[in-house]
PDB file as gemmi writes it, atoms N, CA and C in Angstrom:
CRYST1    1.000    1.000    1.000  90.00  90.00  90.00 P 1                      
ATOM      1  N   MET A   1      -0.930 -23.958   5.401  1.00  0.00           N  
ATOM      2  CA  MET A   1       0.301 -22.744   6.029  1.00  0.00           C  
ATOM      3  C   MET A   1       0.008 -21.530   4.852  1.00  0.00           C  
ATOM      4  N   LYS A   2       0.058 -20.615   5.285  1.00  0.00           N  
ATOM      5  CA  LYS A   2       0.219 -19.686   4.555  1.00  0.00           C  
ATOM      6  C   LYS A   2       1.337 -18.978   4.643  1.00  0.00           C  
ATOM      7  N   SER A   3       2.583 -18.362   3.338  1.00  0.00           N  
ATOM      8  CA  SER A   3       3.193 -17.917   3.860  1.00  0.00           C  
ATOM      9  C   SER A   3       3.226 -16.170   3.159  1.00  0.00           C  
ATOM     10  N   ARG A   4       3.725 -15.709   3.220  1.00  0.00           N  
ATOM     11  CA  ARG A   4       3.391 -14.339   3.367  1.00  0.00           C  
ATOM     12  C   ARG A   4       4.973 -13.123   3.538  1.00  0.00           C  
ATOM     13  N   VAL A   5       5.150 -12.558   2.395  1.00  0.00           N  
ATOM     14  CA  VAL A   5       6.796 -11.680   2.447  1.00  0.00           C  
ATOM     15  C   VAL A   5       6.318 -10.471   2.398  1.00  0.00           C  
ATOM     16  N   VAL A   6       6.905  -9.736   2.956  1.00  0.00           N  
ATOM     17  CA  VAL A   6       6.508  -7.824   3.860  1.00  0.00           C  
ATOM     18  C   VAL A   6       7.403  -7.200   3.660  1.00  0.00           C  
ATOM     19  N   GLU A   7       7.123  -6.177   2.726  1.00  0.00           N  
ATOM     20  CA  GLU A   7       8.558  -5.099   2.404  1.00  0.00           C  
ATOM     21  C   GLU A   7       7.948  -3.999   2.932  1.00  0.00           C  
ATOM     22  N   ARG A   8       8.836  -2.977   3.223  1.00  0.00           N  
ATOM     23  CA  ARG A   8       8.392  -1.428   3.417  1.00  0.00           C  
ATOM     24  C   ARG A   8       9.293  -0.159   2.352  1.00  0.00           C  
ATOM     25  N   PHE A   9       8.953   0.618   2.242  1.00  0.00           N  
ATOM     26  CA  PHE A   9       9.313   1.775   1.142  1.00  0.00           C  
ATOM     27  C   PHE A   9       9.002   3.112   1.444  1.00  0.00           C  
ATOM     28  N   LYS A  10       9.976   3.946   1.250  1.00  0.00           N  
ATOM     29  CA  LYS A  10       9.304   5.124   1.342  1.00  0.00           C  
ATOM     30  C   LYS A  10       9.333   6.139   0.009  1.00  0.00           C  
ATOM     31  N   PHE A  11       8.476   6.897  -0.158  1.00  0.00           N  
ATOM     32  CA  PHE A  11       8.685   8.130  -1.324  1.00  0.00           C  
ATOM     33  C   PHE A  11       8.196   9.229  -0.696  1.00  0.00           C  
ATOM     34  N   GLU A  12       8.995  10.005  -1.806  1.00  0.00           N  
ATOM     35  CA  GLU A  12       8.414  11.871  -1.480  1.00  0.00           C  
ATOM     36  C   GLU A  12       7.193  12.193  -2.113  1.00  0.00           C  
ATOM     37  N   ALA A  13       6.780  12.885  -2.002  1.00  0.00           N  
ATOM     38  CA  ALA A  13       5.663  13.302  -3.556  1.00  0.00           C  
ATOM     39  C   ALA A  13       4.290  14.485  -3.374  1.00  0.00           C  
ATOM     40  N   ALA A  14       3.792  15.491  -3.553  1.00  0.00           N  
ATOM     41  CA  ALA A  14       3.215  16.920  -3.087  1.00  0.00           C  
ATOM     42  C   ALA A  14       1.604  16.737  -3.658  1.00  0.00           C  
ATOM     43  N   HIS A  15       0.827  16.830  -3.756  1.00  0.00           N  
ATOM     44  CA  HIS A  15      -0.181  16.424  -3.898  1.00  0.00           C  
ATOM     45  C   HIS A  15      -1.429  17.870  -2.953  1.00  0.00           C  
ATOM     46  N   ALA A  16      -2.469  18.067  -3.931  1.00  0.00           N  
ATOM     47  CA  ALA A  16      -3.869  18.731  -3.552  1.00  0.00           C  
ATOM     48  C   ALA A  16      -4.671  18.141  -3.673  1.00  0.00           C  
ATOM     49  N   VAL A  17      -5.084  17.287  -2.469  1.00  0.00           N  
ATOM     50  CA  VAL A  17      -6.484  16.580  -2.780  1.00  0.00           C  
ATOM     51  C   VAL A  17      -8.298  17.103  -2.559  1.00  0.00           C  
ATOM     52  N   VAL A  18      -8.730  17.414  -3.554  1.00  0.00           N  
ATOM     53  CA  VAL A  18     -10.041  17.814  -3.785  1.00  0.00           C  
ATOM     54  C   VAL A  18     -11.395  17.008  -2.724  1.00  0.00           C  
ATOM     55  N   ILE A  19     -11.585  17.890  -2.139  1.00  0.00           N  
ATOM     56  CA  ILE A  19     -12.586  17.025  -0.796  1.00  0.00           C  
ATOM     57  C   ILE A  19     -13.742  18.257  -1.328  1.00  0.00           C  
ATOM     58  N   ASP A  20     -14.849  17.589  -1.682  1.00  0.00           N  
ATOM     59  CA  ASP A  20     -16.076  18.492  -1.364  1.00  0.00           C  
ATOM     60  C   ASP A  20     -16.206  19.126  -2.755  1.00  0.00           C  
ATOM     61  N   GLY A  21     -14.855  18.763  -3.734  1.00  0.00           N  
ATOM     62  CA  GLY A  21     -14.971  20.078  -4.888  1.00  0.00           C  
ATOM     63  C   GLY A  21     -14.302  20.932  -4.530  1.00  0.00           C  
ATOM     64  N   LYS A  22     -13.408  21.202  -3.705  1.00  0.00           N  
ATOM     65  CA  LYS A  22     -12.183  22.288  -3.520  1.00  0.00           C  
ATOM     66  C   LYS A  22     -11.132  21.699  -3.608  1.00  0.00           C  
ATOM     67  N   PRO A  23     -10.304  22.055  -3.925  1.00  0.00           N  
ATOM     68  CA  PRO A  23      -8.593  21.433  -4.366  1.00  0.00           C  
ATOM     69  C   PRO A  23      -8.264  21.788  -2.552  1.00  0.00           C  
ATOM     70  N   GLU A  24      -7.536  21.307  -2.176  1.00  0.00           N  
ATOM     71  CA  GLU A  24      -6.470  21.608  -0.959  1.00  0.00           C  
ATOM     72  C   GLU A  24      -5.111  22.562  -1.356  1.00  0.00           C  
ATOM     73  N   GLU A  25      -4.981  22.966  -1.154  1.00  0.00           N  
ATOM     74  CA  GLU A  25      -3.375  23.540  -1.263  1.00  0.00           C  
ATOM     75  C   GLU A  25      -2.110  22.817  -1.453  1.00  0.00           C  
ATOM     76  N   ILE A  26      -1.596  22.408  -2.312  1.00  0.00           N  
ATOM     77  CA  ILE A  26      -0.708  21.894  -2.885  1.00  0.00           C  
ATOM     78  C   ILE A  26       0.394  21.558  -1.795  1.00  0.00           C  
ATOM     79  N   HIS A  27       1.025  20.752  -1.074  1.00  0.00           N  
ATOM     80  CA  HIS A  27       1.663  20.121   0.144  1.00  0.00           C  
ATOM     81  C   HIS A  27       2.567  19.037  -0.428  1.00  0.00           C  
ATOM     82  N   GLY A  28       3.616  18.818   0.748  1.00  0.00           N  
ATOM     83  CA  GLY A  28       4.038  17.120   0.462  1.00  0.00           C  
ATOM     84  C   GLY A  28       4.358  16.300   1.520  1.00  0.00           C  
ATOM     85  N   HIS A  29       4.418  15.316   1.143  1.00  0.00           N  
ATOM     86  CA  HIS A  29       4.179  13.894   2.273  1.00  0.00           C  
ATOM     87  C   HIS A  29       5.512  13.424   1.931  1.00  0.00           C  
ATOM     88  N   THR A  30       5.861  12.937   2.956  1.00  0.00           N  
ATOM     89  CA  THR A  30       7.150  11.492   2.913  1.00  0.00           C  
ATOM     90  C   THR A  30       5.973  10.048   3.099  1.00  0.00           C  
ATOM     91  N   PHE A  31       5.692  10.141   1.886  1.00  0.00           N  
ATOM     92  CA  PHE A  31       4.933   8.070   2.328  1.00  0.00           C  
ATOM     93  C   PHE A  31       5.440   7.391   2.367  1.00  0.00           C  
ATOM     94  N   ARG A  32       5.024   6.410   3.230  1.00  0.00           N  
ATOM     95  CA  ARG A  32       5.538   5.541   3.786  1.00  0.00           C  
ATOM     96  C   ARG A  32       4.693   3.692   3.595  1.00  0.00           C  
ATOM     97  N   LEU A  33       4.980   2.928   2.142  1.00  0.00           N  
ATOM     98  CA  LEU A  33       4.186   1.820   1.828  1.00  0.00           C  
ATOM     99  C   LEU A  33       4.749   0.519   2.537  1.00  0.00           C  
ATOM    100  N   GLU A  34       4.017   0.523   2.541  1.00  0.00           N  
ATOM    101  CA  GLU A  34       4.420  -1.415   2.862  1.00  0.00           C  
ATOM    102  C   GLU A  34       3.404  -2.513   2.484  1.00  0.00           C  
ATOM    103  N   ILE A  35       4.214  -3.570   1.572  1.00  0.00           N  
ATOM    104  CA  ILE A  35       3.463  -4.474   0.467  1.00  0.00           C  
ATOM    105  C   ILE A  35       4.062  -5.853   1.503  1.00  0.00           C  
ATOM    106  N   ALA A  36       2.309  -6.657   1.228  1.00  0.00           N  
ATOM    107  CA  ALA A  36       2.512  -8.198   1.453  1.00  0.00           C  
ATOM    108  C   ALA A  36       2.148  -8.797   0.663  1.00  0.00           C  
ATOM    109  N   VAL A  37       2.825 -10.021   0.106  1.00  0.00           N  
ATOM    110  CA  VAL A  37       2.820 -10.586  -0.937  1.00  0.00           C  
ATOM    111  C   VAL A  37       2.581 -12.311  -0.208  1.00  0.00           C  
ATOM    112  N   GLU A  38       1.743 -12.761  -0.997  1.00  0.00           N  
ATOM    113  CA  GLU A  38       1.385 -14.216  -0.070  1.00  0.00           C  
ATOM    114  C   GLU A  38       2.172 -15.454  -1.548  1.00  0.00           C  
ATOM    115  N   GLY A  39       1.977 -16.986  -1.185  1.00  0.00           N  
ATOM    116  CA  GLY A  39       2.604 -17.179  -1.998  1.00  0.00           C  
ATOM    117  C   GLY A  39       2.981 -19.179  -1.554  1.00  0.00           C  
ATOM    118  N   PRO A  40       3.422 -19.863  -2.603  1.00  0.00           N  
ATOM    119  CA  PRO A  40       3.459 -21.280  -1.870  1.00  0.00           C  
ATOM    120  C   PRO A  40       5.006 -21.161  -1.642  1.00  0.00           C  
ATOM    121  N   LEU A  41       5.696 -21.593  -0.786  1.00  0.00           N  
ATOM    122  CA  LEU A  41       6.868 -21.895  -0.508  1.00  0.00           C  
ATOM    123  C   LEU A  41       7.568 -22.888  -1.137  1.00  0.00           C  
ATOM    124  N   GLY A  42       8.665 -22.060  -2.755  1.00  0.00           N  
ATOM    125  CA  GLY A  42       9.412 -22.969  -3.157  1.00  0.00           C  
ATOM    126  C   GLY A  42      10.422 -22.850  -3.183  1.00  0.00           C  
ATOM    127  N   ASN A  43      10.936 -23.534  -3.089  1.00  0.00           N  
ATOM    128  CA  ASN A  43      12.782 -23.542  -2.830  1.00  0.00           C  
ATOM    129  C   ASN A  43      13.083 -23.057  -1.350  1.00  0.00           C  
ATOM    130  N   GLY A  44      12.289 -22.765  -0.018  1.00  0.00           N  
ATOM    131  CA  GLY A  44      12.035 -22.240   0.798  1.00  0.00           C  
ATOM    132  C   GLY A  44      11.600 -20.546   0.707  1.00  0.00           C  
ATOM    133  N   TYR A  45      11.563 -20.027  -0.126  1.00  0.00           N  
ATOM    134  CA  TYR A  45      10.852 -18.604  -0.398  1.00  0.00           C  
ATOM    135  C   TYR A  45       9.319 -18.458  -1.128  1.00  0.00           C  
ATOM    136  N   VAL A  46       8.821 -17.349  -0.519  1.00  0.00           N  
ATOM    137  CA  VAL A  46       7.929 -17.383  -1.505  1.00  0.00           C  
ATOM    138  C   VAL A  46       7.866 -16.224  -3.010  1.00  0.00           C  
ATOM    139  N   ILE A  47       8.986 -15.519  -2.533  1.00  0.00           N  
ATOM    140  CA  ILE A  47       9.644 -14.389  -3.803  1.00  0.00           C  
ATOM    141  C   ILE A  47      10.980 -13.858  -3.070  1.00  0.00           C  
ATOM    142  N   ASP A  48      12.048 -13.892  -3.488  1.00  0.00           N  
ATOM    143  CA  ASP A  48      13.072 -13.253  -3.012  1.00  0.00           C  
ATOM    144  C   ASP A  48      13.333 -11.865  -2.572  1.00  0.00           C  
ATOM    145  N   PHE A  49      13.266 -11.438  -1.518  1.00  0.00           N  
ATOM    146  CA  PHE A  49      13.062 -10.363  -1.095  1.00  0.00           C  
ATOM    147  C   PHE A  49      13.637  -9.302  -2.374  1.00  0.00           C  
ATOM    148  N   LEU A  50      14.772  -9.183  -2.803  1.00  0.00           N  
ATOM    149  CA  LEU A  50      15.765  -8.478  -4.062  1.00  0.00           C  
ATOM    150  C   LEU A  50      14.311  -8.300  -5.247  1.00  0.00           C  
ATOM    151  N   GLN A  51      13.968  -9.359  -5.235  1.00  0.00           N  
ATOM    152  CA  GLN A  51      12.854  -9.284  -6.554  1.00  0.00           C  
ATOM    153  C   GLN A  51      11.759  -8.538  -6.264  1.00  0.00           C  
ATOM    154  N   LEU A  52      10.871  -8.680  -5.033  1.00  0.00           N  
ATOM    155  CA  LEU A  52       9.969  -7.615  -4.818  1.00  0.00           C  
ATOM    156  C   LEU A  52      10.542  -6.612  -4.458  1.00  0.00           C  
ATOM    157  N   ARG A  53      11.360  -6.531  -4.049  1.00  0.00           N  
ATOM    158  CA  ARG A  53      11.933  -4.585  -3.671  1.00  0.00           C  
ATOM    159  C   ARG A  53      12.065  -3.932  -5.351  1.00  0.00           C  
ATOM    160  N   ALA A  54      12.491  -4.575  -6.249  1.00  0.00           N  
ATOM    161  CA  ALA A  54      12.285  -3.868  -7.573  1.00  0.00           C  
ATOM    162  C   ALA A  54      11.898  -4.220  -8.058  1.00  0.00           C  
ATOM    163  N   ILE A  55      10.378  -5.169  -8.280  1.00  0.00           N  
ATOM    164  CA  ILE A  55       8.998  -4.573  -8.451  1.00  0.00           C  
ATOM    165  C   ILE A  55       8.160  -3.648  -8.193  1.00  0.00           C  
ATOM    166  N   VAL A  56       8.545  -3.179  -6.604  1.00  0.00           N  
ATOM    167  CA  VAL A  56       7.817  -2.209  -6.410  1.00  0.00           C  
ATOM    168  C   VAL A  56       8.907  -0.922  -6.551  1.00  0.00           C  
ATOM    169  N   ASN A  57      10.155  -0.699  -6.502  1.00  0.00           N  
ATOM    170  CA  ASN A  57      10.474  -0.019  -6.639  1.00  0.00           C  
ATOM    171  C   ASN A  57      10.267   0.834  -7.532  1.00  0.00           C  
ATOM    172  N   GLU A  58      10.247   0.104  -8.727  1.00  0.00           N  
ATOM    173  CA  GLU A  58       9.803  -0.001 -10.410  1.00  0.00           C  
ATOM    174  C   GLU A  58       8.363   0.558 -10.540  1.00  0.00           C  
ATOM    175  N   VAL A  59       7.548   0.240  -9.686  1.00  0.00           N  
ATOM    176  CA  VAL A  59       6.691   1.238  -9.421  1.00  0.00           C  
ATOM    177  C   VAL A  59       6.411   2.788  -8.817  1.00  0.00           C  
ATOM    178  N   ILE A  60       7.212   2.554  -8.105  1.00  0.00           N  
ATOM    179  CA  ILE A  60       7.275   4.033  -7.358  1.00  0.00           C  
ATOM    180  C   ILE A  60       8.280   4.941  -8.058  1.00  0.00           C  
ATOM    181  N   LYS A  61       8.744   4.878  -8.708  1.00  0.00           N  
ATOM    182  CA  LYS A  61       9.861   5.773  -9.144  1.00  0.00           C  
ATOM    183  C   LYS A  61       9.062   6.294 -10.245  1.00  0.00           C  
ATOM    184  N   LYS A  62       7.607   6.136 -10.363  1.00  0.00           N  
ATOM    185  CA  LYS A  62       6.699   6.818 -10.907  1.00  0.00           C  
ATOM    186  C   LYS A  62       6.272   8.221 -10.187  1.00  0.00           C  
ATOM    187  N   LEU A  63       6.227   8.575  -9.204  1.00  0.00           N  
ATOM    188  CA  LEU A  63       5.955   8.911  -8.312  1.00  0.00           C  
ATOM    189  C   LEU A  63       6.484   9.460  -7.010  1.00  0.00           C  
ATOM    190  N   ASP A  64       7.819   8.899  -7.108  1.00  0.00           N  
ATOM    191  CA  ASP A  64       8.740  10.030  -6.385  1.00  0.00           C  
ATOM    192  C   ASP A  64       9.265  11.005  -6.394  1.00  0.00           C  
ATOM    193  N   HIS A  65       9.512  12.223  -5.318  1.00  0.00           N  
ATOM    194  CA  HIS A  65       9.162  13.358  -6.001  1.00  0.00           C  
ATOM    195  C   HIS A  65       8.738  14.411  -7.526  1.00  0.00           C  
ATOM    196  N   ARG A  66       7.383  13.638  -7.109  1.00  0.00           N  
ATOM    197  CA  ARG A  66       6.368  13.819  -8.286  1.00  0.00           C  
ATOM    198  C   ARG A  66       4.844  14.802  -7.594  1.00  0.00           C  
ATOM    199  N   ASN A  67       4.443  15.677  -8.639  1.00  0.00           N  
ATOM    200  CA  ASN A  67       3.113  16.125  -8.439  1.00  0.00           C  
ATOM    201  C   ASN A  67       2.566  15.193  -8.596  1.00  0.00           C  
ATOM    202  N   LEU A  68       1.654  14.409  -7.878  1.00  0.00           N  
ATOM    203  CA  LEU A  68       0.790  13.697  -8.050  1.00  0.00           C  
ATOM    204  C   LEU A  68      -0.737  14.115  -8.289  1.00  0.00           C  
ATOM    205  N   ASN A  69      -1.140  15.639  -8.729  1.00  0.00           N  
ATOM    206  CA  ASN A  69      -1.812  15.545  -9.267  1.00  0.00           C  
ATOM    207  C   ASN A  69      -1.751  15.908 -11.344  1.00  0.00           C  
ATOM    208  N   ARG A  70      -0.673  15.570 -11.128  1.00  0.00           N  
ATOM    209  CA  ARG A  70      -0.770  15.413 -12.546  1.00  0.00           C  
ATOM    210  C   ARG A  70      -0.411  13.861 -12.596  1.00  0.00           C  
ATOM    211  N   LEU A  71      -0.942  13.212 -12.194  1.00  0.00           N  
ATOM    212  CA  LEU A  71      -0.946  11.943 -12.253  1.00  0.00           C  
ATOM    213  C   LEU A  71      -2.178  11.227 -12.186  1.00  0.00           C  
ATOM    214  N   PHE A  72      -2.640  11.621 -10.810  1.00  0.00           N  
ATOM    215  CA  PHE A  72      -4.277  10.982 -10.864  1.00  0.00           C  
ATOM    216  C   PHE A  72      -5.255  12.714 -10.744  1.00  0.00           C  
ATOM    217  N   ASP A  73      -6.945  11.997 -11.512  1.00  0.00           N  
ATOM    218  CA  ASP A  73      -7.519  13.384 -10.783  1.00  0.00           C  
ATOM    219  C   ASP A  73      -8.123  13.358  -9.694  1.00  0.00           C  
ATOM    220  N   ASN A  74      -8.084  12.880  -8.864  1.00  0.00           N  
ATOM    221  CA  ASN A  74      -7.619  12.931  -7.307  1.00  0.00           C  
ATOM    222  C   ASN A  74      -6.795  12.694  -6.677  1.00  0.00           C  
ATOM    223  N   PRO A  75      -5.376  12.492  -6.262  1.00  0.00           N  
ATOM    224  CA  PRO A  75      -4.710  12.047  -5.547  1.00  0.00           C  
ATOM    225  C   PRO A  75      -4.446  11.390  -4.093  1.00  0.00           C  
ATOM    226  N   THR A  76      -5.695  11.300  -3.862  1.00  0.00           N  
ATOM    227  CA  THR A  76      -6.177  10.512  -2.427  1.00  0.00           C  
ATOM    228  C   THR A  76      -5.152   9.634  -2.112  1.00  0.00           C  
ATOM    229  N   THR A  77      -4.711   9.342  -0.930  1.00  0.00           N  
ATOM    230  CA  THR A  77      -4.029   8.620   0.235  1.00  0.00           C  
ATOM    231  C   THR A  77      -4.474   6.213  -0.836  1.00  0.00           C  
ATOM    232  N   GLU A  78      -5.512   6.508  -0.432  1.00  0.00           N  
ATOM    233  CA  GLU A  78      -6.737   5.884  -0.972  1.00  0.00           C  
ATOM    234  C   GLU A  78      -6.750   5.376  -2.631  1.00  0.00           C  
ATOM    235  N   ASN A  79      -6.552   6.299  -3.289  1.00  0.00           N  
ATOM    236  CA  ASN A  79      -6.306   6.541  -4.957  1.00  0.00           C  
ATOM    237  C   ASN A  79      -4.881   5.524  -5.094  1.00  0.00           C  
ATOM    238  N   VAL A  80      -4.172   6.705  -4.955  1.00  0.00           N  
ATOM    239  CA  VAL A  80      -2.852   6.386  -5.220  1.00  0.00           C  
ATOM    240  C   VAL A  80      -2.041   4.732  -4.465  1.00  0.00           C  
ATOM    241  N   ALA A  81      -2.839   4.578  -3.593  1.00  0.00           N  
ATOM    242  CA  ALA A  81      -2.317   3.317  -3.171  1.00  0.00           C  
ATOM    243  C   ALA A  81      -2.968   2.299  -3.681  1.00  0.00           C  
ATOM    244  N   LEU A  82      -4.017   2.509  -4.340  1.00  0.00           N  
ATOM    245  CA  LEU A  82      -4.628   1.239  -5.404  1.00  0.00           C  
ATOM    246  C   LEU A  82      -4.022   1.042  -6.661  1.00  0.00           C  
ATOM    247  N   TRP A  83      -3.287   2.243  -7.037  1.00  0.00           N  
ATOM    248  CA  TRP A  83      -3.083   2.165  -8.271  1.00  0.00           C  
ATOM    249  C   TRP A  83      -1.426   1.552  -7.952  1.00  0.00           C  
ATOM    250  N   ILE A  84      -0.772   2.003  -6.526  1.00  0.00           N  
ATOM    251  CA  ILE A  84       0.043   1.008  -6.914  1.00  0.00           C  
ATOM    252  C   ILE A  84       0.193  -0.480  -6.836  1.00  0.00           C  
ATOM    253  N   ALA A  85      -1.075  -0.845  -5.967  1.00  0.00           N  
ATOM    254  CA  ALA A  85      -1.678  -2.257  -6.021  1.00  0.00           C  
ATOM    255  C   ALA A  85      -1.579  -2.785  -6.921  1.00  0.00           C  
ATOM    256  N   GLY A  86      -2.914  -1.946  -7.988  1.00  0.00           N  
ATOM    257  CA  GLY A  86      -2.902  -2.685  -9.404  1.00  0.00           C  
ATOM    258  C   GLY A  86      -1.056  -2.351 -10.040  1.00  0.00           C  
ATOM    259  N   GLU A  87       0.001  -1.767 -10.568  1.00  0.00           N  
ATOM    260  CA  GLU A  87       0.781  -1.855 -10.960  1.00  0.00           C  
ATOM    261  C   GLU A  87       1.530  -3.170 -10.199  1.00  0.00           C  
ATOM    262  N   VAL A  88       1.666  -3.133  -9.283  1.00  0.00           N  
ATOM    263  CA  VAL A  88       3.183  -4.383  -8.787  1.00  0.00           C  
ATOM    264  C   VAL A  88       1.712  -5.642  -8.591  1.00  0.00           C  
ATOM    265  N   GLU A  89       0.511  -5.852  -8.968  1.00  0.00           N  
ATOM    266  CA  GLU A  89       0.118  -6.961  -9.376  1.00  0.00           C  
ATOM    267  C   GLU A  89       0.396  -7.502 -10.346  1.00  0.00           C  
ATOM    268  N   LYS A  90       0.315  -6.248 -12.000  1.00  0.00           N  
ATOM    269  CA  LYS A  90       0.527  -6.560 -12.890  1.00  0.00           C  
ATOM    270  C   LYS A  90       2.276  -7.353 -12.956  1.00  0.00           C  
ATOM    271  N   ARG A  91       3.283  -7.124 -12.249  1.00  0.00           N  
ATOM    272  CA  ARG A  91       4.811  -7.470 -12.334  1.00  0.00           C  
ATOM    273  C   ARG A  91       5.041  -8.876 -11.221  1.00  0.00           C  
ATOM    274  N   LEU A  92       4.514  -9.067 -10.582  1.00  0.00           N  
ATOM    275  CA  LEU A  92       4.291 -10.538  -9.656  1.00  0.00           C  
ATOM    276  C   LEU A  92       4.097 -11.806 -10.791  1.00  0.00           C  
ATOM    277  N   PRO A  93       5.171 -12.445 -10.206  1.00  0.00           N  
ATOM    278  CA  PRO A  93       5.250 -13.775 -10.641  1.00  0.00           C  
ATOM    279  C   PRO A  93       3.538 -14.645 -10.245  1.00  0.00           C  
ATOM    280  N   GLU A  94       3.485 -15.360 -11.612  1.00  0.00           N  
ATOM    281  CA  GLU A  94       1.897 -16.001 -11.227  1.00  0.00           C  
ATOM    282  C   GLU A  94       1.597 -16.099  -9.940  1.00  0.00           C  
ATOM    283  N   GLU A  95       2.474 -17.482  -9.448  1.00  0.00           N  
ATOM    284  CA  GLU A  95       1.883 -17.730  -7.948  1.00  0.00           C  
ATOM    285  C   GLU A  95       2.242 -16.930  -6.984  1.00  0.00           C  
ATOM    286  N   VAL A  96       2.050 -15.461  -7.311  1.00  0.00           N  
ATOM    287  CA  VAL A  96       2.347 -14.894  -5.994  1.00  0.00           C  
ATOM    288  C   VAL A  96       1.669 -13.891  -6.018  1.00  0.00           C  
ATOM    289  N   LYS A  97       0.750 -13.898  -5.087  1.00  0.00           N  
ATOM    290  CA  LYS A  97      -0.398 -12.932  -4.819  1.00  0.00           C  
ATOM    291  C   LYS A  97      -0.091 -11.786  -3.907  1.00  0.00           C  
ATOM    292  N   LEU A  98      -0.520 -10.372  -4.202  1.00  0.00           N  
ATOM    293  CA  LEU A  98      -0.554  -9.416  -3.727  1.00  0.00           C  
ATOM    294  C   LEU A  98      -1.272  -9.884  -2.863  1.00  0.00           C  
ATOM    295  N   HIS A  99      -0.973  -9.468  -1.149  1.00  0.00           N  
ATOM    296  CA  HIS A  99      -2.288  -9.440  -0.074  1.00  0.00           C  
ATOM    297  C   HIS A  99      -2.863  -8.538   0.786  1.00  0.00           C  
ATOM    298  N   ARG A 100      -1.561  -7.687   0.897  1.00  0.00           N  
ATOM    299  CA  ARG A 100      -2.047  -6.219   1.632  1.00  0.00           C  
ATOM    300  C   ARG A 100      -0.836  -5.431   1.235  1.00  0.00           C  
ATOM    301  N   ILE A 101      -1.814  -4.079   1.056  1.00  0.00           N  
ATOM    302  CA  ILE A 101      -0.799  -2.841   1.165  1.00  0.00           C  
ATOM    303  C   ILE A 101      -1.507  -2.079   1.968  1.00  0.00           C  
ATOM    304  N   VAL A 102      -0.650  -0.922   2.559  1.00  0.00           N  
ATOM    305  CA  VAL A 102      -0.998  -0.054   3.529  1.00  0.00           C  
ATOM    306  C   VAL A 102       0.080   1.009   2.674  1.00  0.00           C  
ATOM    307  N   LEU A 103      -0.483   2.069   3.063  1.00  0.00           N  
ATOM    308  CA  LEU A 103      -0.126   3.105   2.401  1.00  0.00           C  
ATOM    309  C   LEU A 103      -0.353   4.519   3.323  1.00  0.00           C  
ATOM    310  N   TRP A 104       0.891   4.833   4.347  1.00  0.00           N  
ATOM    311  CA  TRP A 104       0.767   6.054   4.948  1.00  0.00           C  
ATOM    312  C   TRP A 104       1.131   7.654   4.453  1.00  0.00           C  
ATOM    313  N   GLU A 105       0.595   8.151   4.562  1.00  0.00           N  
ATOM    314  CA  GLU A 105       0.599  10.155   3.915  1.00  0.00           C  
ATOM    315  C   GLU A 105       1.625  10.349   5.746  1.00  0.00           C  
ATOM    316  N   GLY A 106       2.992  10.668   5.648  1.00  0.00           N  
ATOM    317  CA  GLY A 106       3.167  11.448   6.620  1.00  0.00           C  
ATOM    318  C   GLY A 106       3.074   9.791   7.814  1.00  0.00           C  
ATOM    319  N   ASP A 107       3.300  10.372   9.060  1.00  0.00           N  
ATOM    320  CA  ASP A 107       3.372   9.715  10.507  1.00  0.00           C  
ATOM    321  C   ASP A 107       1.814   9.050  10.725  1.00  0.00           C  
ATOM    322  N   GLU A 108       0.648   9.627  10.637  1.00  0.00           N  
ATOM    323  CA  GLU A 108      -0.537   9.984  11.152  1.00  0.00           C  
ATOM    324  C   GLU A 108      -1.593   9.616  10.920  1.00  0.00           C  
ATOM    325  N   ASN A 109      -1.742   9.410   8.945  1.00  0.00           N  
ATOM    326  CA  ASN A 109      -2.731   9.083   8.162  1.00  0.00           C  
ATOM    327  C   ASN A 109      -2.375   7.994   7.179  1.00  0.00           C  
ATOM    328  N   GLY A 110      -3.022   6.696   7.438  1.00  0.00           N  
ATOM    329  CA  GLY A 110      -2.916   5.673   5.586  1.00  0.00           C  
ATOM    330  C   GLY A 110      -4.056   4.943   5.692  1.00  0.00           C  
ATOM    331  N   VAL A 111      -3.924   5.066   4.724  1.00  0.00           N  
ATOM    332  CA  VAL A 111      -4.931   3.981   4.644  1.00  0.00           C  
ATOM    333  C   VAL A 111      -4.358   2.098   3.754  1.00  0.00           C  
ATOM    334  N   GLU A 112      -5.254   1.166   4.013  1.00  0.00           N  
ATOM    335  CA  GLU A 112      -4.806  -0.099   4.520  1.00  0.00           C  
ATOM    336  C   GLU A 112      -6.141  -1.075   3.585  1.00  0.00           C  
ATOM    337  N   PHE A 113      -5.784  -1.848   2.494  1.00  0.00           N  
ATOM    338  CA  PHE A 113      -6.299  -3.072   1.461  1.00  0.00           C  
ATOM    339  C   PHE A 113      -6.055  -3.903   1.688  1.00  0.00           C  
ATOM    340  N   GLU A 114      -6.633  -5.240   2.108  1.00  0.00           N  
ATOM    341  CA  GLU A 114      -6.510  -6.603   1.989  1.00  0.00           C  
ATOM    342  C   GLU A 114      -7.038  -6.879   0.086  1.00  0.00           C  
ATOM    343  N   PHE A 115      -6.274  -7.956   0.216  1.00  0.00           N  
ATOM    344  CA  PHE A 115      -7.132  -8.407  -1.431  1.00  0.00           C  
ATOM    345  C   PHE A 115      -7.435 -10.001  -1.053  1.00  0.00           C  
TER     346      PHE A 115                                                      
END                                                                             
């Protein structure tokens, strides 16, 4: 049996993605993030919700209300999601693994990665 914990987050950021060598106009989004982690049930839980929330908040505070072009060469939703995934993975307890990340750019466009 696999056990997973899922948390949702929001942050605001601006970016100008480079498409076919041309940058878009800078614009902002409300990004919605979903993180799912899995691991063994120890003491009845995989990871405390508050611990996972603290880990992810530490990561996304670096993005919130920022111009993502100052942080990424090309701040596509895919690149931002993969960066978040890497930063979260580094901070998780050893027995807890990142299973899935979904990052929505507004209400209609999103990316999902499973690990």
